[in-house]
MMTF fields as JSON, N, C-alpha, C and O atoms, coordinates in Angstrom:
{
  "mmtfVersion": "1.0.0",
  "mmtfProducer": "UNKNOWN",
  "numBonds": 431,
  "numAtoms": 432,
  "numGroups": 108,
  "numChains": 1,
  "numModels": 1,
  "chainsPerModel": [1],
  "groupsPerChain": [108],
  "chainIdList": ["A"],
  "bondAtomList": [4, 2, 8, 6, 12, 10, 16, 14, 20, 18, 24, 22, 28, 26, 32, 30, 36, 34, 40, 38, 44, 42, 48, 46, 52, 50, 56, 54, 60, 58, 64, 62, 68, 66, 72, 70, 76, 74, 80, 78, 84, 82, 88, 86, 92, 90, 96, 94, 100, 98, 104, 102, 108, 106, 112, 110, 116, 114, 120, 118, 124, 122, 128, 126, 132, 130, 136, 134, 140, 138, 144, 142, 148, 146, 152, 150, 156, 154, 160, 158, 164, 162, 168, 166, 172, 170, 176, 174, 180, 178, 184, 182, 188, 186, 192, 190, 196, 194, 200, 198, 204, 202, 208, 206, 212, 210, 216, 214, 220, 218, 224, 222, 228, 226, 232, 230, 236, 234, 240, 238, 244, 242, 248, 246, 252, 250, 256, 254, 260, 258, 264, 262, 268, 266, 272, 270, 276, 274, 280, 278, 284, 282, 288, 286, 292, 290, 296, 294, 300, 298, 304, 302, 308, 306, 312, 310, 316, 314, 320, 318, 324, 322, 328, 326, 332, 330, 336, 334, 340, 338, 344, 342, 348, 346, 352, 350, 356, 354, 360, 358, 364, 362, 368, 366, 372, 370, 376, 374, 380, 378, 384, 382, 388, 386, 392, 390, 396, 394, 400, 398, 404, 402, 408, 406, 412, 410, 416, 414, 420, 418, 424, 422, 428, 426],
  "bondOrderList": [1, 1, 1, 1, 1, 1, 1, 1, 1, 1, 1, 1, 1, 1, 1, 1, 1, 1, 1, 1, 1, 1, 1, 1, 1, 1, 1, 1, 1, 1, 1, 1, 1, 1, 1, 1, 1, 1, 1, 1, 1, 1, 1, 1, 1, 1, 1, 1, 1, 1, 1, 1, 1, 1, 1, 1, 1, 1, 1, 1, 1, 1, 1, 1, 1, 1, 1, 1, 1, 1, 1, 1, 1, 1, 1, 1, 1, 1, 1, 1, 1, 1, 1, 1, 1, 1, 1, 1, 1, 1, 1, 1, 1, 1, 1, 1, 1, 1, 1, 1, 1, 1, 1, 1, 1, 1, 1],
  "groupList": [{"groupName": "MET", "atomNameList": ["N", "CA", "C", "O"], "elementList": ["N", "C", "C", "O"], "formalChargeList": [0, 0, 0, 0], "bondAtomList": [1, 0, 2, 1, 3, 2], "bondOrderList": [1, 1, 2], "singleLetterCode": "M", "chemCompType": "L-PEPTIDE LINKING"}, {"groupName": "PRO", "atomNameList": ["N", "CA", "C", "O"], "elementList": ["N", "C", "C", "O"], "formalChargeList": [0, 0, 0, 0], "bondAtomList": [1, 0, 2, 1, 3, 2], "bondOrderList": [1, 1, 2], "singleLetterCode": "P", "chemCompType": "L-PEPTIDE LINKING"}, {"groupName": "LEU", "atomNameList": ["N", "CA", "C", "O"], "elementList": ["N", "C", "C", "O"], "formalChargeList": [0, 0, 0, 0], "bondAtomList": [1, 0, 2, 1, 3, 2], "bondOrderList": [1, 1, 2], "singleLetterCode": "L", "chemCompType": "L-PEPTIDE LINKING"}, {"groupName": "GLU", "atomNameList": ["N", "CA", "C", "O"], "elementList": ["N", "C", "C", "O"], "formalChargeList": [0, 0, 0, 0], "bondAtomList": [1, 0, 2, 1, 3, 2], "bondOrderList": [1, 1, 2], "singleLetterCode": "E", "chemCompType": "L-PEPTIDE LINKING"}, {"groupName": "ILE", "atomNameList": ["N", "CA", "C", "O"], "elementList": ["N", "C", "C", "O"], "formalChargeList": [0, 0, 0, 0], "bondAtomList": [1, 0, 2, 1, 3, 2], "bondOrderList": [1, 1, 2], "singleLetterCode": "I", "chemCompType": "L-PEPTIDE LINKING"}, {"groupName": "GLN", "atomNameList": ["N", "CA", "C", "O"], "elementList": ["N", "C", "C", "O"], "formalChargeList": [0, 0, 0, 0], "bondAtomList": [1, 0, 2, 1, 3, 2], "bondOrderList": [1, 1, 2], "singleLetterCode": "Q", "chemCompType": "L-PEPTIDE LINKING"}, {"groupName": "ALA", "atomNameList": ["N", "CA", "C", "O"], "elementList": ["N", "C", "C", "O"], "formalChargeList": [0, 0, 0, 0], "bondAtomList": [1, 0, 2, 1, 3, 2], "bondOrderList": [1, 1, 2], "singleLetterCode": "A", "chemCompType": "L-PEPTIDE LINKING"}, {"groupName": "CYS", "atomNameList": ["N", "CA", "C", "O"], "elementList": ["N", "C", "C", "O"], "formalChargeList": [0, 0, 0, 0], "bondAtomList": [1, 0, 2, 1, 3, 2], "bondOrderList": [1, 1, 2], "singleLetterCode": "C", "chemCompType": "L-PEPTIDE LINKING"}, {"groupName": "SER", "atomNameList": ["N", "CA", "C", "O"], "elementList": ["N", "C", "C", "O"], "formalChargeList": [0, 0, 0, 0], "bondAtomList": [1, 0, 2, 1, 3, 2], "bondOrderList": [1, 1, 2], "singleLetterCode": "S", "chemCompType": "L-PEPTIDE LINKING"}, {"groupName": "GLY", "atomNameList": ["N", "CA", "C", "O"], "elementList": ["N", "C", "C", "O"], "formalChargeList": [0, 0, 0, 0], "bondAtomList": [1, 0, 2, 1, 3, 2], "bondOrderList": [1, 1, 2], "singleLetterCode": "G", "chemCompType": "PEPTIDE LINKING"}, {"groupName": "PHE", "atomNameList": ["N", "CA", "C", "O"], "elementList": ["N", "C", "C", "O"], "formalChargeList": [0, 0, 0, 0], "bondAtomList": [1, 0, 2, 1, 3, 2], "bondOrderList": [1, 1, 2], "singleLetterCode": "F", "chemCompType": "L-PEPTIDE LINKING"}, {"groupName": "LYS", "atomNameList": ["N", "CA", "C", "O"], "elementList": ["N", "C", "C", "O"], "formalChargeList": [0, 0, 0, 0], "bondAtomList": [1, 0, 2, 1, 3, 2], "bondOrderList": [1, 1, 2], "singleLetterCode": "K", "chemCompType": "L-PEPTIDE LINKING"}, {"groupName": "ARG", "atomNameList": ["N", "CA", "C", "O"], "elementList": ["N", "C", "C", "O"], "formalChargeList": [0, 0, 0, 0], "bondAtomList": [1, 0, 2, 1, 3, 2], "bondOrderList": [1, 1, 2], "singleLetterCode": "R", "chemCompType": "L-PEPTIDE LINKING"}, {"groupName": "HIS", "atomNameList": ["N", "CA", "C", "O"], "elementList": ["N", "C", "C", "O"], "formalChargeList": [0, 0, 0, 0], "bondAtomList": [1, 0, 2, 1, 3, 2], "bondOrderList": [1, 1, 2], "singleLetterCode": "H", "chemCompType": "L-PEPTIDE LINKING"}, {"groupName": "ASP", "atomNameList": ["N", "CA", "C", "O"], "elementList": ["N", "C", "C", "O"], "formalChargeList": [0, 0, 0, 0], "bondAtomList": [1, 0, 2, 1, 3, 2], "bondOrderList": [1, 1, 2], "singleLetterCode": "D", "chemCompType": "L-PEPTIDE LINKING"}, {"groupName": "THR", "atomNameList": ["N", "CA", "C", "O"], "elementList": ["N", "C", "C", "O"], "formalChargeList": [0, 0, 0, 0], "bondAtomList": [1, 0, 2, 1, 3, 2], "bondOrderList": [1, 1, 2], "singleLetterCode": "T", "chemCompType": "L-PEPTIDE LINKING"}, {"groupName": "VAL", "atomNameList": ["N", "CA", "C", "O"], "elementList": ["N", "C", "C", "O"], "formalChargeList": [0, 0, 0, 0], "bondAtomList": [1, 0, 2, 1, 3, 2], "bondOrderList": [1, 1, 2], "singleLetterCode": "V", "chemCompType": "L-PEPTIDE LINKING"}, {"groupName": "ASN", "atomNameList": ["N", "CA", "C", "O"], "elementList": ["N", "C", "C", "O"], "formalChargeList": [0, 0, 0, 0], "bondAtomList": [1, 0, 2, 1, 3, 2], "bondOrderList": [1, 1, 2], "singleLetterCode": "N", "chemCompType": "L-PEPTIDE LINKING"}, {"groupName": "TRP", "atomNameList": ["N", "CA", "C", "O"], "elementList": ["N", "C", "C", "O"], "formalChargeList": [0, 0, 0, 0], "bondAtomList": [1, 0, 2, 1, 3, 2], "bondOrderList": [1, 1, 2], "singleLetterCode": "W", "chemCompType": "L-PEPTIDE LINKING"}, {"groupName": "TYR", "atomNameList": ["N", "CA", "C", "O"], "elementList": ["N", "C", "C", "O"], "formalChargeList": [0, 0, 0, 0], "bondAtomList": [1, 0, 2, 1, 3, 2], "bondOrderList": [1, 1, 2], "singleLetterCode": "Y", "chemCompType": "L-PEPTIDE LINKING"}],
  "groupTypeList": [0, 1, 2, 1, 3, 4, 5, 4, 5, 6, 7, 2, 8, 6, 4, 9, 8, 10, 4, 3, 11, 12, 12, 1, 11, 1, 6, 4, 12, 13, 11, 2, 14, 2, 11, 6, 3, 4, 15, 9, 5, 14, 16, 4, 16, 4, 3, 16, 12, 1, 8, 10, 17, 17, 1, 16, 6, 11, 6, 11, 18, 4, 9, 15, 5, 17, 12, 18, 11, 2, 19, 18, 0, 11, 6, 14, 5, 11, 18, 13, 4, 19, 11, 1, 9, 0, 14, 2, 6, 14, 4, 13, 8, 4, 0, 14, 3, 16, 14, 8, 14, 1, 13, 7, 7, 10, 18, 9],
  "groupIdList": [1, 2, 3, 4, 5, 6, 7, 8, 9, 10, 11, 12, 13, 14, 15, 16, 17, 18, 19, 20, 21, 22, 23, 24, 25, 26, 27, 28, 29, 30, 31, 32, 33, 34, 35, 36, 37, 38, 39, 40, 41, 42, 43, 44, 45, 46, 47, 48, 49, 50, 51, 52, 53, 54, 55, 56, 57, 58, 59, 60, 61, 62, 63, 64, 65, 66, 67, 68, 69, 70, 71, 72, 73, 74, 75, 76, 77, 78, 79, 80, 81, 82, 83, 84, 85, 86, 87, 88, 89, 90, 91, 92, 93, 94, 95, 96, 97, 98, 99, 100, 101, 102, 103, 104, 105, 106, 107, 108],
  "secStructList": [7, 7, 7, 7, 2, 2, 2, 2, 2, 2, 2, 2, 2, 2, 2, 2, 2, 2, 2, 2, 2, 2, 7, 7, 7, 4, 4, 4, 6, 6, 6, 1, 3, 3, 3, 3, 3, 3, 3, 6, 6, 3, 3, 3, 3, 3, 3, 3, 7, 1, 1, 7, 3, 3, 3, 3, 3, 3, 3, 3, 3, 3, 6, 6, 6, 6, 3, 3, 3, 3, 3, 3, 3, 7, 6, 6, 1, 7, 3, 3, 3, 1, 1, 6, 6, 7, 3, 3, 1, 1, 2, 2, 2, 2, 2, 2, 2, 2, 2, 2, 7, 6, 6, 1, 1, 1, 7, 7],
  "xCoordList": [-23.099, -24.252, -24.129, -23.147, -25.099, -25.037, -25.262, -25.75, -24.895, -25.084, -26.568, -27.381, -26.924, -28.305, -28.593, -27.681, -29.84, -30.24, -29.789, -29.373, -29.868, -29.448, -27.952, -27.53, -27.146, -25.709, -25.437, -24.515, -26.226, -26.062, -26.302, -25.541, -27.363, -27.662, -26.542, -26.16, -26.017, -24.904, -23.667, -22.945, -23.419, -22.272, -22.393, -21.43, -23.562, -23.755, -23.487, -22.868, -23.949, -23.725, -22.243, -21.675, -21.621, -20.216, -19.272, -18.364, -19.484, -18.583, -18.771, -17.804, -20.01, -20.252, -19.519, -18.881, -19.611, -18.895, -17.389, -16.675, -16.916, -15.483, -14.932, -13.906, -15.611, -15.129, -15.161, -14.22, -16.205, -16.256, -15.129, -14.601, -14.764, -13.682, -12.319, -11.487, -12.081, -10.765, -10.623, -9.515, -11.712, -11.717, -10.877, -10.908, -10.121, -9.334, -10.231, -11.435, -9.623, -10.36, -10.919, -10.324, -12.064, -12.702, -11.78, -11.922, -10.861, -9.984, -9.089, -8.651, -8.811, -7.928, -8.629, -7.979, -9.926, -10.633, -10.584, -10.809, -10.3, -10.155, -8.832, -8.65, -7.911, -6.624, -6.555, -5.829, -7.305, -7.282, -8.605, -9.045, -9.232, -10.503, -10.637, -9.788, -11.677, -11.981, -13.376, -14.259, -13.561, -14.894, -14.943, -13.918, -16.134, -16.316, -17.27, -18.16, -17.073, -17.95, -18.442, -17.675, -19.714, -20.29, -20.636, -21.457, -19.991, -20.206, -20.4, -19.493, -21.572, -21.828, -21.714, -22.498, -20.729, -20.525, -19.262, -18.798, -18.691, -17.459, -17.723, -18.555, -16.998, -16.989, -15.539, -14.665, -15.27, -13.901, -13.786, -14.563, -12.811, -12.489, -11.383, -10.379, -11.571, -10.658, -10.179, -10.968, -8.879, -8.282, -8.317, -7.742, -8.986, -9.193, -8.218, -8.137, -7.489, -6.572, -6.832, -7.387, -6.442, -6.729, -6.16, -6.809, -4.959, -4.338, -4.602, -4.414, -5.026, -5.308, -6.139, -6.221, -6.747, -7.469, -6.696, -6.297, -6.484, -5.698, -6.596, -7.051, -6.864, -7.65, -6.925, -5.734, -7.636, -7.044, -7.368, -6.473, -8.628, -9.062, -10.278, -11.046, -10.442, -11.626, -12.177, -11.435, -13.467, -14.159, -15.074, -15.819, -15.024, -15.859, -16.801, -16.376, -18.094, -19.117, -19.169, -19.34, -19.022, -19.124, -20.468, -20.578, -21.479, -22.851, -23.081, -23.885, -22.386, -22.579, -22.08, -22.49, -21.182, -20.626, -21.093, -20.751, -21.88, -22.29, -21.088, -21.115, -20.044, -18.789, -18.24, -18.568, -17.391, -16.645, -15.177, -14.648, -14.53, -13.083, -12.498, -13.103, -11.329, -10.686, -9.454, -8.682, -9.276, -8.155, -7.432, -8.024, -6.152, -5.36, -4.603, -4.321, -4.271, -3.585, -2.09, -1.672, -1.305, 0.145, 0.693, -0.063, 1.987, 2.64, 2.447, 2.604, 2.109, 1.877, 0.509, 0.139, -0.24, -1.565, -2.596, -3.537, -2.41, -3.372, -3.868, -3.144, -5.116, -5.693, -5.151, -5.08, -4.766, -4.271, -5.069, -5.422, -5.344, -6.084, -5.278, -4.063, -5.947, -5.278, -4.635, -3.418, -5.409, -4.886, -5.574, -6.776, -4.84, -5.5, -6.204, -5.644, -7.427, -8.201, -8.961, -9.743, -8.742, -9.454, -10.74, -10.725, -11.816, -13.129, -13.933, -13.927, -14.62, -15.387, -16.861, -17.216, -17.703, -19.137, -19.814, -20.938, -19.151, -19.826, -18.861, -17.655, -19.421, -18.639, -18.031, -16.998, -18.645, -18.083, -16.714, -15.802, -16.565, -15.271, -14.231, -13.061, -14.653, -13.744, -13.249, -12.048, -14.171, -13.789, -12.899, -12.001, -13.138, -12.27, -10.856, -9.884, -10.735, -9.414, -8.68, -7.481, -9.392, -8.781, -8.36, -7.287, -9.18, -8.874, -7.649, -6.77, -7.587, -6.451, -5.194, -4.09, -5.336, -4.221, -2.981, -1.909, -3.111, -1.98, -0.772, 0.33, -0.95, 0.173, 0.616, 1.421, 0.087, 0.463, 0.25, 1.079, -0.832, -1.156, -1.998, -1.881, -2.837, -3.806, -3.336, -3.538, -2.731, -2.362, -0.845, -0.38, -0.081, 1.381, 2.062, 3.286],
  "yCoordList": [-11.227, -11.11, -9.81, -9.626, -8.917, -7.661, -7.902, -8.954, -6.909, -6.998, -7.064, -6.383, -7.873, -7.854, -6.505, -5.84, -6.116, -4.812, -4.626, -3.533, -5.685, -5.568, -5.254, -4.517, -5.806, -5.523, -4.101, -3.441, -3.636, -2.257, -1.268, -0.314, -1.494, -0.606, -0.644, 0.395, -1.833, -1.959, -1.246, -0.6, -1.36, -0.683, 0.827, 1.505, 1.352, 2.8, 3.316, 4.366, 2.586, 2.982, 2.893, 3.855, 1.745, 1.527, 2.454, 3.038, 2.588, 3.413, 4.888, 5.649, 5.292, 6.684, 7.05, 8.1, 6.186, 6.418, 6.408, 7.255, 5.451, 5.326, 6.572, 7.11, 7.029, 8.191, 9.446, 10.239, 9.642, 10.813, 10.802, 11.856, 9.623, 9.509, 9.801, 10.469, 9.307, 9.404, 10.621, 10.952, 11.267, 12.363, 13.541, 13.879, 14.177, 15.351, 16.546, 16.539, 17.541, 18.752, 19.433, 19.342, 20.116, 20.746, 21.679, 21.797, 22.324, 23.288, 22.651, 23.332, 21.344, 20.716, 19.665, 18.984, 19.532, 18.501, 18.719, 17.773, 19.919, 20.129, 19.543, 19.379, 19.229, 18.62, 17.141, 16.377, 16.738, 15.352, 15.035, 15.749, 13.958, 13.552, 12.038, 11.383, 11.494, 10.069, 9.899, 10.727, 8.817, 8.444, 6.926, 6.252, 6.406, 4.968, 4.724, 5.53, 3.61, 3.207, 1.791, 0.918, 1.579, 0.24, -0.159, 0.479, -1.235, -1.718, -3.228, -3.961, -3.687, -5.127, -5.619, -5.229, -6.48, -7.006, -6.462, -6.983, -5.403, -4.797, -3.433, -2.66, -3.162, -1.844, -1.381, -2.055, -0.235, 0.254, 1.616, 2.525, 1.756, 3.031, 3.673, 3.032, 4.956, 5.644, 6.941, 7.704, 7.177, 8.445, 9.353, 9.021, 10.494, 11.396, 12.565, 13.259, 12.761, 13.892, 14.537, 13.89, 15.811, 16.484, 15.778, 15.75, 15.207, 14.628, 13.128, 12.592, 12.455, 11.024, 10.547, 11.211, 9.394, 8.73, 7.475, 6.715, 7.254, 6.136, 5.141, 5.426, 3.971, 2.972, 2.529, 2.222, 2.497, 2.178, 0.744, -0.004, 0.36, -0.963, -1.391, -0.56, -2.7, -3.238, -4.363, -5.249, -4.329, -5.41, -6.086, -5.416, -7.386, -8.147, -9.047, -9.823, -8.933, -9.754, -11.102, -11.154, -12.182, -13.535, -14.08, -14.654, -13.888, -14.204, -15.659, -15.966, -16.562, -17.986, -18.377, -19.4, -17.549, -17.839, -16.853, -17.005, -15.833, -14.757, -14.162, -13.983, -13.86, -13.357, -12.249, -12.147, -11.418, -10.386, -10.81, -11.413, -10.497, -10.657, -9.269, -8.429, -9.03, -7.723, -7.802, -8.758, -6.783, -6.718, -5.387, -4.394, -5.374, -4.145, -4.097, -5.135, -2.887, -2.722, -2.523, -1.586, -3.427, -3.335, -2.416, -1.892, -2.226, -1.345, -1.815, -1.024, -3.086, -3.596, -3.183, -3.56, -2.401, -1.892, -3.005, -2.867, -4.105, -5.206, -5.431, -5.207, -5.877, -6.186, -7.515, -8.482, -7.567, -8.784, -9.012, -8.067, -10.285, -10.593, -10.09, -10.278, -9.458, -8.824, -9.847, -9.828, -10.721, -11.81, -13.077, -13.238, -13.979, -15.225, -15.894, -16.027, -16.304, -16.96, -16.012, -16.454, -14.695, -13.732, -13.307, -12.398, -13.945, -13.593, -13.031, -13.586, -11.93, -11.286, -11.265, -11.12, -11.41, -11.506, -10.154, -10.091, -9.061, -7.762, -6.677, -6.735, -5.704, -4.619, -3.712, -3.088, -3.628, -2.808, -3.341, -2.558, -4.657, -5.259, -4.975, -4.746, -4.989, -4.664, -3.228, -2.973, -2.285, -0.88, -0.645, 0.196, -1.372, -1.274, -1.74, -1.127, -2.817, -3.339, -2.347, -2.124, -1.753, -0.757, 0.464, 1.019, 0.884, 2.052, 1.814, 2.672, 0.671, 0.404, 0.064, 0.368, -0.559, -0.848, -1.393, -0.795, -2.52, -3.009, -3.451, -3.54, -3.73, -4.176, -3.108, -3.38, -1.894, -0.751, -1.041, -0.675, -1.679, -1.987, -0.892, -0.662, -0.223, 0.702, 2.15, 2.889, 2.553, 3.963, 4.179, 5.297, 3.116, 3.272, 3.227, 3.348],
  "zCoordList": [-20.163, -19.3, -18.498, -17.779, -18.61, -17.843, -16.352, -15.938, -15.568, -14.126, -13.778, -14.403, -12.794, -12.303, -11.642, -11.151, -11.634, -11.089, -9.648, -9.264, -8.846, -7.445, -7.357, -6.466, -8.273, -8.284, -8.787, -8.308, -9.737, -10.222, -9.093, -8.927, -8.309, -7.186, -6.148, -5.61, -5.866, -4.921, -5.456, -4.697, -6.765, -7.392, -7.279, -6.922, -7.579, -7.512, -6.099, -5.924, -5.107, -3.722, -3.348, -2.83, -3.607, -3.219, -3.97, -3.378, -5.26, -6.066, -5.746, -5.715, -5.507, -5.129, -3.85, -3.771, -2.852, -1.587, -1.789, -1.252, -2.56, -2.824, -3.513, -3.098, -4.564, -5.315, -4.45, -4.492, -3.677, -2.807, -1.772, -1.416, -1.295, -0.318, -0.948, -0.333, -2.166, -2.809, -3.732, -4.154, -4.038, -5.017, -4.541, -3.357, -5.447, -5.065, -4.706, -4.96, -4.124, -3.75, -5.001, -6.075, -4.865, -6.029, -6.821, -8.038, -6.157, -6.845, -7.903, -8.83, -7.778, -8.774, -9.638, -10.43, -9.494, -10.262, -11.767, -12.522, -12.222, -13.661, -14.168, -15.374, -13.255, -13.612, -13.247, -13.882, -12.233, -11.754, -11.081, -10.18, -11.528, -10.939, -11.055, -11.66, -10.491, -10.578, -11.144, -10.922, -11.875, -12.337, -12.432, -12.334, -12.621, -12.783, -13.938, -14.208, -14.608, -15.707, -15.448, -15.042, -15.684, -15.604, -17.028, -17.687, -17.496, -18.851, -18.797, -18.401, -19.191, -19.14, -17.709, -16.844, -17.464, -16.108, -15.477, -14.463, -16.077, -15.568, -14.949, -15.425, -13.887, -13.251, -13.28, -12.734, -13.914, -14.05, -13.385, -13.678, -12.483, -11.847, -12.672, -12.983, -13.028, -13.931, -13.299, -12.741, -13.394, -12.994, -14.215, -15.251, -14.102, -15.236, -15.153, -14.14, -16.233, -16.375, -17.723, -18.61, -17.906, -19.176, -20.405, -21.45, -20.298, -21.486, -21.65, -22.742, -20.604, -20.711, -19.527, -18.493, -19.7, -18.612, -18.247, -19.13, -16.983, -16.496, -15.773, -14.665, -16.373, -15.652, -14.39, -14.428, -13.287, -11.987, -11.575, -11.18, -11.665, -11.217, -12.014, -12.499, -12.143, -12.813, -11.957, -11.533, -11.705, -11.007, -12.01, -12.724, -12.065, -13.009, -12.231, -11.375, -12.541, -11.91, -12.625, -13.843, -11.877, -12.413, -11.939, -10.856, -12.771, -12.39, -12.042, -11.162, -12.72, -12.443, -11.059, -10.509, -10.491, -9.171, -8.1, -6.928, -8.501, -7.597, -6.876, -5.659, -7.621, -7.078, -7.963, -9.145, -7.352, -8.065, -8.151, -7.218, -9.257, -9.393, -9.605, -10.272, -9.04, -9.099, -9.99, -9.914, -10.842, -11.776, -11.626, -11.204, -11.973, -12.005, -13.317, -13.915, -13.769, -15.042, -14.792, -14.112, -15.36, -15.236, -16.323, -17.141, -16.328, -17.302, -18.738, -19.667, -18.938, -20.293, -20.842, -21.954, -20.049, -20.43, -20.617, -21.399, -19.894, -19.902, -18.482, -17.512, -18.377, -17.074, -16.579, -17.338, -15.303, -14.665, -13.381, -12.676, -13.094, -11.874, -10.684, -10.626, -9.747, -8.609, -7.693, -7.508, -7.13, -6.292, -6.771, -6.561, -7.41, -7.841, -6.662, -5.575, -6.903, -5.854, -4.951, -4.111, -5.111, -4.274, -4.981, -5.812, -4.659, -5.181, -4.018, -2.92, -4.269, -3.204, -3.58, -4.75, -2.582, -2.816, -2.984, -3.483, -2.575, -2.706, -3.19, -2.947, -3.87, -4.475, -3.407, -3.65, -2.244, -1.165, -0.741, -0.477, -0.675, -0.33, -1.407, -1.1, -2.658, -3.774, -3.624, -3.712, -3.397, -3.287, -2.06, -2.105, -0.976, 0.205, -0.122, 0.321, -0.892, -1.269, -2.176, -2.008, -3.133, -4.022, -3.212, -3.448, -2.273, -1.46, -0.572, -0.49, 0.086, 0.985, 0.205, 0.657, -0.957, -1.867, -1.143, -1.235, -0.423, 0.387, -0.432, 0.109, -1.717, -2.558, -3.56, -4.451, -3.407, -4.273, -5.757, -6.59, -6.077, -7.473, -8.129, -9.333, -7.356, -7.928, -7.891, -8.855, -6.823, -6.645, -6.625, -6.401, -6.857, -6.945, -5.695, -5.654]
}
């Protein structure tokens, strides 16, 4: 099930603010940058480098519950739920959690 239009608009706003806050200085963006992709009901934040792209975080919209779930990629290259039981109602809260990264899951 794709994201509802209201969630897409909220994602564009939250992710745009998040990326502008965390994005490296223009002088090094050809070596390191951030981007986000919205696919179906997933929003993925990606660290972009010349030789590879590193997925940082994934938010999944659970339409039946009107909630977001947050995932992080471990060294096994698989997505794992960030905090079991932590469901958030808005994408802004998800981006705040990824930005603050209190458990060092997203930014090391």
